[in-house]
KEKEDO-811737 format. One record per residue: residue in one letter; chain; x, y, z of N, C-alpha, C, CB in turn. Coordinates in steps of 0.02 Angstrom, whole numbers, padded with zeros to 5 digits, m for minus. Glycine has a CB too. Layout:
{node "A" "A" {X Y Z} {X Y Z} {X Y Z} {X Y Z}}
...
//
This chain:
{node "M" "A" {m02654 m03856 01601} {m02623 m03921 01623} {m02607 m03916 01693} {m02561 m03939 01583}}
{node "N" "A" {m02610 m03971 01723} {m02609 m03980 01793} {m02548 m03998 01800} {m02655 m04025 01822}}
{node "N" "A" {m02505 m04000 01866} {m02449 m04001 01886} {m02423 m04068 01872} {m02448 m03981 01948}}
{node "T" "A" {m02464 m04123 01870} {m02427 m04180 01850} {m02405 m04192 01783} {m02459 m04229 01866}}
{node "T" "A" {m02438 m04144 01730} {m02424 m04161 01661} {m02369 m04095 01657} {m02499 m04163 01601}}
{node "K" "A" {m02361 m04059 01698} {m02314 m03997 01689} {m02239 m04039 01724} {m02349 m03913 01741}}
{node "Q" "A" {m02236 m04077 01760} {m02193 m04113 01784} {m02158 m04172 01726} {m02228 m04141 01844}}
{node "K" "A" {m02216 m04198 01694} {m02197 m04250 01649} {m02156 m04211 01593} {m02263 m04291 01620}}
{node "Y" "A" {m02179 m04154 01573} {m02144 m04115 01526} {m02073 m04095 01540} {m02180 m04059 01514}}
{node "E" "A" {m02071 m04071 01610} {m02010 m04050 01640} {m01961 m04108 01634} {m02021 m04030 01714}}
{node "L" "A" {m01989 m04159 01655} {m01939 m04237 01665} {m01905 m04249 01579} {m02009 m04328 01694}}
{node "A" "A" {m01966 m04246 01537} {m01945 m04260 01478} {m01899 m04229 01444} {m01986 m04262 01448}}
{node "K" "A" {m01890 m04153 01460} {m01846 m04103 01439} {m01768 m04122 01476} {m01879 m04026 01464}}
{node "R" "A" {m01776 m04136 01534} {m01707 m04152 01562} {m01676 m04213 01530} {m01711 m04163 01639}}
{node "M" "A" {m01722 m04264 01507} {m01704 m04323 01487} {m01663 m04315 01426} {m01760 m04363 01478}}
{node "L" "A" {m01705 m04282 01377} {m01689 m04261 01314} {m01629 m04230 01303} {m01731 m04225 01293}}
{node "K" "A" {m01609 m04180 01362} {m01554 m04138 01368} {m01491 m04191 01383} {m01569 m04081 01429}}
{node "G" "A" {m01513 m04239 01420} {m01449 m04300 01437} {m01459 m04355 01384} {m01457 m04343 01522}}
{node "K" "A" {m01472 m04331 01328} {m01460 m04380 01266} {m01495 m04446 01273} {m01384 m04396 01256}}
{node "I" "A" {m01548 m04451 01297} {m01582 m04518 01316} {m01625 m04521 01257} {m01625 m04523 01390}}
{node "E" "A" {m01642 m04576 01222} {m01678 m04586 01161} {m01752 m04576 01163} {m01664 m04650 01139}}
{node "I" "A" {m01782 m04539 01120} {m01853 m04525 01120} {m01890 m04597 01149} {m01877 m04502 01038}}
{node "D" "A" {m01886 m04650 01110} {m01932 m04703 01121} {m01927 m04722 01203} {m01912 m04768 01068}}
{node "E" "A" {m01869 m04708 01237} {m01867 m04736 01308} {m01896 m04667 01351} {m01779 m04762 01333}}
{node "V" "A" {m01897 m04611 01326} {m01921 m04552 01366} {m01998 m04563 01368} {m01898 m04476 01332}}
{node "A" "A" {m02015 m04584 01300} {m02099 m04604 01292} {m02117 m04642 01335} {m02123 m04638 01230}}
{node "L" "A" {m02080 m04712 01344} {m02090 m04761 01382} {m02102 m04737 01472} {m02027 m04807 01364}}
{node "M" "A" {m02053 m04695 01478} {m02055 m04676 01553} {m02098 m04625 01579} {m01995 m04656 01572}}
{node "T" "A" {m02108 m04580 01526} {m02154 m04516 01545} {m02238 m04527 01514} {m02113 m04438 01504}}
{node "G" "A" {m02242 m04574 01479} {m02313 m04573 01443} {m02329 m04535 01386} {m02359 m04552 01484}}
{node "L" "A" {m02279 m04495 01382} {m02300 m04444 01331} {m02285 m04465 01257} {m02264 m04376 01345}}
{node "S" "A" {m02313 m04434 01200} {m02305 m04469 01139} {m02250 m04445 01110} {m02359 m04466 01095}}
{node "E" "A" {m02237 m04492 01050} {m02163 m04476 01016} {m02169 m04413 00987} {m02137 m04528 00956}}
{node "D" "A" {m02231 m04388 00960} {m02239 m04327 00917} {m02223 m04264 00962} {m02314 m04322 00885}}
{node "V" "A" {m02251 m04277 01036} {m02240 m04213 01077} {m02163 m04216 01093} {m02289 m04209 01149}}
{node "L" "A" {m02132 m04278 01105} {m02066 m04283 01130} {m02025 m04246 01069} {m02043 m04364 01147}}
{node "K" "A" {m02043 m04255 01010} {m01991 m04231 00951} {m02007 m04160 00957} {m02004 m04262 00867}}
{node "E" "A" {m02066 m04125 00961} {m02068 m04049 00968} {m02013 m04035 01035} {m02157 m04020 00985}}
{node "L" "A" {m02027 m04061 01084} {m01974 m04045 01147} {m01915 m04045 01131} {m01972 m04091 01203}}
{node "K" "A" {m01885 m04106 01099} {m01820 m04111 01072} {m01797 m04058 01039} {m01814 m04160 01032}}
{node "E" "A" {m01821 m04034 00992} {m01812 m03981 00952} {m01804 m03914 00979} {m01859 m03980 00911}}
{node "E" "A" {m01853 m03906 01035} {m01852 m03858 01081} {m01787 m03852 01122} {m01906 m03870 01121}}
{node "V" "A" {m01764 m03901 01143} {m01718 m03923 01199} {m01650 m03907 01154} {m01728 m04012 01230}}
{node "A" "A" {m01624 m03940 01104} {m01576 m03951 01062} {m01592 m03937 00995} {m01557 m04011 01068}}
{node "P" "A" {m01582 m03874 00973} {m01596 m03857 00900} {m01557 m03899 00851} {m01578 m03783 00886}}
{node "A" "A" {m01575 m03918 00804} {m01538 m03951 00745} {m01471 m03912 00723} {m01588 m03953 00681}}
{node "N" "A" {m01419 m03948 00702} {m01347 m03918 00694} {m01363 m03872 00642} {m01283 m03970 00674}}
{node "H" "A" {m01408 m03887 00599} {m01427 m03840 00537} {m01444 m03766 00552} {m01490 m03869 00501}}
{node "D" "A" {m01470 m03761 00609} {m01489 m03699 00633} {m01443 m03662 00679} {m01547 m03708 00664}}
{node "V" "A" {m01380 m03696 00701} {m01321 m03659 00731} {m01266 m03656 00675} {m01292 m03698 00800}}
{node "E" "A" {m01254 m03585 00688} {m01205 m03550 00646} {m01134 m03579 00675} {m01213 m03464 00653}}
{node "I" "A" {m01080 m03625 00632} {m01032 m03646 00648} {m00972 m03601 00621} {m01035 m03708 00631}}
{node "L" "A" {m00930 m03586 00679} {m00869 m03535 00657} {m00802 m03578 00618} {m00836 m03494 00735}}
{node "K" "A" {m00780 m03564 00581} {m00731 m03612 00551} {m00672 m03562 00534} {m00763 m03655 00483}}
{node "N" "A" {m00613 m03595 00532} {m00549 m03570 00503} {m00544 m03497 00551} {m00554 m03559 00408}}
{node "L" "A" {m00541 m03491 00608} {m00539 m03428 00648} {m00460 m03443 00689} {m00618 m03419 00709}}
{node "D" "A" {m00425 m03392 00701} {m00361 m03385 00739} {m00365 m03338 00784} {m00305 m03370 00700}}
{node "T" "A" {m00310 m03323 00822} {m00324 m03275 00879} {m00329 m03199 00844} {m00259 m03280 00940}}
{node "V" "A" {m00300 m03196 00791} {m00296 m03127 00761} {m00390 m03097 00753} {m00247 m03137 00673}}
{node "D" "A" {m00415 m03157 00728} {m00505 m03142 00708} {m00529 m03134 00777} {m00557 m03216 00663}}
{node "L" "A" {m00516 m03179 00837} {m00550 m03169 00889} {m00521 m03113 00927} {m00556 m03227 00923}}
{node "D" "A" {m00469 m03082 00916} {m00447 m03027 00955} {m00436 m03049 01034} {m00500 m02969 00948}}
{node "I" "A" {m00416 m03102 01035} {m00396 m03127 01111} {m00321 m03124 01129} {m00418 m03204 01122}}
{node "G" "A" {m00281 m03097 01089} {m00200 m03089 01103} {m00176 m03156 01099} {m00177 m03057 01179}}
{node "Q" "A" {m00111 m03149 01126} {m00073 m03211 01115} {m00107 m03275 01172} {00015 m03191 01131}}
{node "I" "A" {m00080 m03338 01143} {m00103 m03392 01178} {m00043 m03439 01191} {m00159 m03426 01142}}
{node "L" "A" {m00031 m03444 01270} {00028 m03491 01284} {m00010 m03552 01287} {00073 m03476 01353}}
{node "Y" "A" {00044 m03612 01260} {00019 m03677 01266} {00076 m03717 01318} {00011 m03712 01186}}
{node "D" "A" {00042 m03754 01361} {00089 m03796 01388} {00116 m03860 01358} {00065 m03810 01442}}
{node "D" "A" {00185 m03858 01337} {00213 m03904 01310} {00239 m03970 01356} {00261 m03871 01277}}
{node "F" "A" {00242 m03958 01419} {00272 m04000 01464} {00234 m04061 01463} {00276 m03972 01530}}
{node "P" "A" {00269 m04114 01464} {00237 m04191 01478} {00229 m04178 01553} {00292 m04268 01457}}
{node "D" "A" {00181 m04226 01574} {00172 m04226 01650} {00218 m04265 01677} {00108 m04249 01675}}
{node "E" "A" {00260 m04297 01648} {00310 m04342 01687} {00364 m04283 01711} {00349 m04410 01634}}
{node "E" "A" {00381 m04237 01669} {00422 m04180 01698} {00405 m04139 01739} {00442 m04146 01662}}
{node "I" "A" {00328 m04133 01755} {00309 m04090 01809} {00302 m04126 01867} {00249 m04054 01797}}
{node "D" "A" {00301 m04195 01868} {00291 m04234 01931} {00354 m04248 01956} {00252 m04297 01923}}
{node "S" "A" {00412 m04245 01912} {00481 m04261 01941} {00510 m04197 01976} {00534 m04287 01882}}
{node "E" "A" {00496 m04132 01945} {00520 m04073 01975} {00499 m04068 02062} {00487 m04010 01929}}
{node "E" "A" {00451 m04098 02074} {00414 m04095 02143} {00459 m04130 02190} {00339 m04129 02142}}
//
């Protein structure tokens, strides 16, 4: 693979990370849509491959107490 082809692949990966559609990336880089689909899977795996953590609280994560900012922005501005 020569440097020009390597740069096309790197450009395509950056564009796919930026959520640009495959057909637009194919038009700009000259790479086939089949190759781009493989690159997209490599860059951003499908959601079914990612384990999603649900129903967690601070005890489960062992991060201690969390403080929340309940002040509206107007009160903070008026104190200054």
